[in-house]
Residue frames as a rotation matrix with the C-alpha (Angstrom) as fourth column:
MET 1
0.564 0.826 0.000 0.00
0.826 -0.564 0.000 0.00
0.000 0.000 -1.000 0.00
ILE 2
0.459 -0.474 -0.751 2.81
0.137 -0.798 0.587 2.43
-0.878 -0.372 -0.301 0.87
ILE 3
-0.620 -0.728 0.291 4.67
0.371 0.055 0.927 1.66
-0.691 0.683 0.236 -2.37
LEU 4
-0.141 0.671 0.728 1.50
0.981 -0.007 0.196 2.27
0.137 0.742 -0.657 -4.39
THR 5
0.784 0.427 -0.451 1.04
0.533 -0.835 0.137 5.61
-0.318 -0.348 -0.882 -2.63
LEU 6
0.003 -0.876 -0.482 4.65
0.101 -0.480 0.872 6.62
-0.995 -0.051 0.087 -3.38
PHE 7
-0.702 -0.219 0.677 4.20
0.654 0.179 0.735 5.81
-0.282 0.959 0.018 -7.06
SER 8
0.309 0.898 0.315 0.95
0.939 -0.340 0.047 7.77
0.149 0.281 -0.948 -7.09
LEU 9
0.672 -0.129 -0.730 2.65
0.278 -0.869 0.409 10.78
-0.687 -0.478 -0.548 -5.46
LYS 10
-0.440 -0.898 -0.001 5.52
0.262 -0.129 0.956 10.58
-0.859 0.420 0.292 -7.92
GLY 11
-0.459 0.358 0.813 3.08
0.885 0.107 0.453 10.61
0.075 0.928 -0.366 -10.85
ASP 12
0.663 0.737 -0.134 1.12
0.749 -0.656 0.098 13.50
-0.016 -0.165 -0.986 -9.34
LEU 13
0.313 -0.650 -0.692 4.34
0.200 -0.667 0.717 15.42
-0.929 -0.363 -0.079 -8.78
LEU 14
-0.687 -0.572 0.449 5.40
0.511 0.059 0.857 14.88
-0.517 0.818 0.252 -12.36
ARG 15
0.017 0.789 0.614 2.01
0.959 -0.186 0.213 16.10
0.282 0.586 -0.760 -13.60
LEU 16
0.768 0.230 -0.598 2.43
0.485 -0.818 0.309 19.18
-0.418 -0.528 -0.740 -11.42
ILE 17
-0.178 -0.928 -0.327 5.92
0.218 -0.361 0.907 19.86
-0.960 0.090 0.266 -12.83
LEU 18
-0.837 -0.123 0.534 4.54
0.530 0.061 0.846 19.60
-0.137 0.990 0.014 -16.35
CYS 19
0.194 0.975 -0.109 1.48
0.945 -0.216 -0.245 21.73
-0.263 -0.056 -0.963 -15.55
ASN 20
-0.617 -0.406 0.674 1.41
0.662 -0.731 0.167 24.95
0.425 0.549 0.720 -17.54
GLU 21
0.286 0.884 0.371 -1.54
0.447 -0.465 0.764 26.36
0.847 -0.053 -0.529 -15.60
LEU 22
0.364 -0.219 -0.906 0.45
0.909 -0.130 0.396 27.21
-0.205 -0.967 0.151 -12.46
TYR 23
0.991 -0.131 -0.002 1.49
-0.130 -0.985 -0.110 30.81
0.012 0.109 -0.994 -11.98
ASP 24
0.449 -0.889 -0.095 5.17
0.066 0.139 -0.988 31.28
0.891 0.437 0.121 -12.80
ASN 25
-0.156 -0.504 0.849 6.01
-0.818 -0.416 -0.397 32.43
0.553 -0.757 -0.348 -9.25
SER 26
0.545 0.429 0.720 4.26
-0.762 0.612 0.211 29.41
-0.350 -0.664 0.661 -7.74
TYR 27
0.952 -0.227 -0.208 6.02
0.051 0.783 -0.620 27.16
0.303 0.580 0.756 -10.22
ARG 28
0.120 -0.959 0.256 9.39
-0.331 -0.282 -0.901 28.65
0.936 0.023 -0.351 -9.26
GLU 29
-0.095 -0.101 0.990 8.73
-0.992 -0.072 -0.103 28.06
0.081 -0.992 -0.093 -5.55
LEU 30
0.862 0.438 0.253 7.55
-0.446 0.895 -0.030 24.51
-0.240 -0.087 0.967 -6.22
LEU 31
0.741 -0.614 -0.271 10.74
0.115 0.513 -0.850 23.66
0.661 0.599 0.451 -8.11
LYS 32
-0.068 -0.780 0.622 12.94
-0.672 -0.425 -0.606 25.18
0.737 -0.459 -0.496 -5.41
SER 33
0.167 0.230 0.959 11.42
-0.955 0.279 0.100 22.75
-0.244 -0.932 0.267 -2.93
LEU 34
0.964 0.259 0.057 12.10
-0.231 0.926 -0.299 19.63
-0.131 0.275 0.953 -5.00
PRO 35
0.171 -0.966 0.196 15.38
-0.468 0.096 0.879 17.72
-0.867 -0.242 -0.435 -4.89
GLN 36
0.426 0.052 0.903 14.77
0.506 0.814 -0.286 15.77
-0.750 0.579 0.321 -8.11
ILE 37
-0.279 -0.478 -0.833 16.80
-0.667 -0.527 0.526 16.29
-0.691 0.703 -0.172 -11.27
TYR 38
0.610 0.668 0.427 15.30
-0.117 0.609 -0.785 14.88
-0.784 0.429 0.449 -14.44
PRO 39
-0.526 -0.835 0.165 17.57
0.005 0.191 0.982 13.22
-0.851 0.517 -0.096 -17.00
SER 40
-0.913 0.336 0.231 14.60
0.290 0.136 0.947 12.97
0.287 0.932 -0.222 -19.31
LEU 41
-0.431 0.801 -0.416 11.43
0.355 -0.273 -0.894 15.02
-0.830 -0.533 -0.167 -19.10
GLU 42
-0.449 0.358 0.819 8.81
0.873 -0.021 0.488 15.68
0.192 0.933 -0.303 -21.77
PHE 43
-0.208 0.242 -0.948 8.45
0.592 -0.740 -0.319 19.41
-0.778 -0.628 0.011 -21.21
GLU 44
-0.841 -0.245 0.482 7.83
0.541 -0.376 0.752 20.59
-0.003 0.893 0.449 -24.77
ASP 45
0.010 0.932 0.363 4.30
0.716 -0.260 0.648 21.82
0.698 0.254 -0.669 -23.90
LEU 46
0.193 0.000 -0.981 5.50
0.880 -0.442 0.173 24.08
-0.434 -0.897 -0.085 -21.07
SER 47
0.989 0.112 0.098 5.79
0.140 -0.921 -0.363 27.83
0.050 0.373 -0.927 -21.52
LYS 48
0.291 -0.933 0.214 9.21
0.270 -0.134 -0.953 29.33
0.918 0.335 0.213 -22.19
ALA 49
0.124 -0.203 0.971 9.15
-0.772 -0.634 -0.034 30.97
0.623 -0.746 -0.235 -18.74
LYS 50
0.805 0.229 0.547 8.59
-0.548 0.641 0.538 27.62
-0.227 -0.733 0.642 -17.00
VAL 51
0.817 -0.574 -0.046 11.33
0.463 0.702 -0.541 25.95
0.343 0.421 0.840 -19.02
GLU 52
0.103 -0.783 0.613 13.71
-0.179 -0.621 -0.763 28.74
0.978 -0.031 -0.204 -18.00
VAL 53
0.360 0.099 0.928 12.80
-0.921 -0.120 0.371 28.05
0.149 -0.988 0.048 -14.36
LEU 54
0.996 -0.015 0.085 13.47
0.006 0.994 0.109 24.33
-0.086 -0.108 0.990 -14.87
ILE 55
0.467 -0.877 0.112 16.94
0.474 0.141 -0.869 25.16
0.747 0.459 0.482 -16.20
GLU 56
0.064 -0.444 0.894 17.78
-0.493 -0.792 -0.359 27.84
0.867 -0.418 -0.270 -13.63
ASN 57
0.421 0.183 0.888 16.87
-0.901 0.193 0.388 25.50
-0.100 -0.964 0.246 -10.78
LYS 58
-0.572 -0.765 -0.296 18.88
-0.809 0.586 0.048 22.66
0.137 0.267 -0.954 -12.34
LYS 59
0.070 0.691 0.719 15.91
-0.571 0.619 -0.539 20.36
-0.818 -0.373 0.438 -12.58
LEU 60
0.969 0.134 -0.210 16.91
-0.249 0.479 -0.842 19.26
-0.012 0.868 0.497 -16.07
LYS 61
0.340 -0.884 0.322 20.01
0.215 0.406 0.888 17.13
-0.916 -0.233 0.328 -16.24
LEU 62
0.067 -0.425 -0.903 22.43
-0.892 -0.432 0.137 17.93
-0.448 0.796 -0.407 -19.03
SER 63
-0.205 -0.028 0.978 21.43
0.179 0.982 0.065 14.97
-0.962 0.188 -0.196 -21.16
GLU 64
-0.969 -0.196 0.148 21.15
0.161 -0.051 0.986 14.42
-0.186 0.979 0.081 -24.87
LYS 65
-0.312 0.930 0.195 17.37
0.915 0.238 0.327 14.10
0.258 0.281 -0.925 -24.71
ASN 66
0.386 0.442 -0.810 16.86
0.694 -0.717 -0.060 17.32
-0.607 -0.539 -0.584 -22.71
TYR 67
-0.491 -0.669 -0.558 19.39
0.057 -0.664 0.746 19.16
-0.870 0.334 0.364 -24.89
ASN 68
-0.927 0.118 0.357 17.66
0.373 0.163 0.914 18.08
0.050 0.980 -0.195 -28.12
LEU 69
0.021 0.996 -0.090 14.19
0.996 -0.013 0.086 18.89
0.084 -0.092 -0.992 -26.79
LEU 70
0.235 -0.021 -0.972 15.33
0.406 -0.906 0.118 22.37
-0.883 -0.423 -0.205 -25.79
ARG 71
-0.745 -0.623 -0.240 17.06
0.023 -0.384 0.923 22.91
-0.667 0.682 0.301 -29.11
GLU 72
-0.765 0.489 0.419 14.00
0.608 0.336 0.719 21.83
0.211 0.805 -0.554 -31.06
HIS 73
0.143 0.989 -0.030 11.28
0.893 -0.116 0.435 23.62
0.427 -0.088 -0.900 -29.07
PHE 74
0.866 0.133 -0.482 12.93
0.406 -0.751 0.521 26.50
-0.293 -0.647 -0.704 -27.15
LYS 75
0.622 -0.628 0.468 15.37
0.384 -0.276 -0.881 28.57
0.682 0.728 0.069 -29.19
GLY 76
0.040 -0.779 0.626 18.61
-0.405 -0.586 -0.702 29.24
0.914 -0.225 -0.338 -27.35
GLN 77
0.606 0.261 0.751 17.63
-0.789 0.077 0.610 27.38
0.102 -0.962 0.253 -24.20
HIS 78
0.893 -0.377 -0.248 19.84
0.352 0.926 -0.139 24.39
0.282 0.037 0.959 -25.05
LEU 79
-0.040 -0.935 0.353 22.78
0.283 -0.349 -0.893 26.77
0.958 0.065 0.279 -24.64
HIS 80
0.132 0.198 0.971 21.34
-0.799 -0.558 0.223 28.04
0.586 -0.806 0.084 -21.35
LEU 81
0.973 0.229 0.010 21.25
-0.199 0.823 0.531 24.43
0.113 -0.519 0.847 -20.14
ILE 82
0.444 -0.883 -0.151 24.94
0.662 0.437 -0.609 23.99
0.604 0.171 0.778 -20.96
GLU 83
-0.198 -0.519 0.832 25.85
-0.146 -0.823 -0.549 27.31
0.969 -0.230 0.087 -19.33
THR 84
0.588 0.508 0.629 23.98
-0.695 -0.079 0.715 26.30
0.413 -0.857 0.307 -16.18
TYR 85
0.928 -0.350 0.126 26.19
0.246 0.832 0.496 23.27
-0.279 -0.430 0.859 -15.88
ASN 86
0.767 -0.621 -0.161 29.36
-0.638 -0.710 -0.300 25.34
0.072 0.333 -0.940 -16.20
VAL 87
-0.046 -0.818 0.573 31.73
-0.710 0.430 0.557 22.71
-0.703 -0.382 -0.601 -14.83
MET 88
0.172 0.183 0.968 30.31
0.383 0.893 -0.237 20.10
-0.908 0.411 0.083 -17.12
PHE 89
0.969 0.195 -0.154 30.46
-0.037 -0.499 -0.866 22.61
-0.246 0.844 -0.476 -19.98
HIS 90
0.306 -0.934 -0.184 34.23
-0.921 -0.339 0.193 22.82
-0.242 0.111 -0.964 -19.68
LYS 91
-0.296 -0.368 0.881 34.47
-0.225 0.924 0.311 19.03
-0.928 -0.106 -0.356 -19.75
VAL 92
0.580 0.589 0.563 32.29
0.445 0.351 -0.824 18.86
-0.683 0.728 -0.058 -22.88
VAL 93
0.881 -0.302 -0.363 34.38
-0.464 -0.701 -0.542 21.53
-0.091 0.646 -0.758 -24.62
ALA 94
-0.054 -0.966 0.254 37.57
-0.831 0.184 0.526 19.69
-0.554 -0.183 -0.812 -23.69
VAL 95
-0.121 0.071 0.990 36.26
0.207 0.977 -0.045 16.43
-0.971 0.200 -0.133 -25.15
ILE 96
0.818 0.524 0.240 35.00
0.346 -0.115 -0.931 18.10
-0.460 0.844 -0.275 -28.33
PHE 97
0.890 -0.436 -0.132 38.09
-0.428 -0.704 -0.567 20.18
0.154 0.562 -0.813 -29.02
GLN 98
0.459 -0.761 0.457 40.80
-0.306 0.347 0.886 17.86
-0.834 -0.547 -0.074 -27.66
PRO 99
0.377 -0.367 0.850 41.53
0.784 0.615 -0.083 16.33
-0.493 0.698 0.520 -31.11
TYR 100
0.811 -0.048 0.582 41.85
0.358 -0.747 -0.560 19.84
0.462 0.663 -0.589 -32.57
TRP 101
0.815 -0.507 0.280 44.11
-0.569 -0.609 0.553 21.00
-0.110 -0.610 -0.785 -29.77
LEU 102
0.410 -0.676 0.612 46.29
0.114 0.703 0.702 17.91
-0.905 -0.219 0.366 -30.10
ASN 103
0.458 -0.200 0.866 46.59
0.884 0.206 -0.420 18.31
-0.094 0.958 0.271 -33.87
GLU 104
0.891 -0.104 0.442 47.30
0.001 -0.973 -0.230 22.03
0.454 0.205 -0.867 -33.48
GLY 105
0.697 -0.655 0.292 50.02
-0.492 -0.140 0.859 21.28
-0.522 -0.742 -0.420 -30.93
VAL 106
0.308 -0.562 0.767 51.62
0.559 0.760 0.332 18.68
-0.769 0.327 0.549 -33.20
ALA 107
0.632 -0.022 0.774 51.52
0.722 -0.347 -0.599 21.12
0.282 0.938 -0.203 -36.14
ARG 108
0.920 -0.297 0.256 53.16
-0.356 -0.907 0.225 23.86
0.165 -0.298 -0.940 -34.05
ARG 109
0.479 -0.769 0.424 55.92
-0.232 0.354 0.906 21.56
-0.846 -0.532 -0.009 -32.86
ALA 110
0.341 -0.313 0.887 56.52
0.822 0.557 -0.120 20.35
-0.457 0.769 0.447 -36.42
GLY 111
0.835 0.022 0.549 56.71
0.350 -0.792 -0.501 23.97
0.424 0.611 -0.669 -37.62
ARG 112
0.800 -0.564 0.205 59.31
-0.549 -0.550 0.629 24.79
-0.242 -0.616 -0.750 -34.96
GLN 113
0.359 -0.682 0.637 61.43
0.191 0.721 0.666 21.79
-0.914 -0.117 0.389 -35.87
LYS 114
0.575 -0.113 0.810 61.56
0.818 0.109 -0.565 22.80
-0.024 0.988 0.155 -39.55
GLY 115
0.852 -0.129 0.507 62.79
0.032 -0.955 -0.296 26.35
0.522 0.268 -0.809 -38.85
């Protein structure tokens, strides 16, 4: 019985998080009180203001699904998500650009050896 109640509360909470009818201030306060971070959330029907609150309060994990949903439905908010996770942002940049940096370093060293 307790487990069923917990699942029911979790479903109700998720419906509340995805509810567009809440006032933005109430929505902000609700999210501040929740410890959950969502690696995957179908928030495409939320208003832009509510999505911004989700990002600002770090309720959306920096995941491929959240990133793509933001990019597709909320112009520029995918970048806001990355900026919010600043530490992770630096790691992502390092992984993306590491091959370039390595090649650039090799080219520089080769150029110095020729001269």
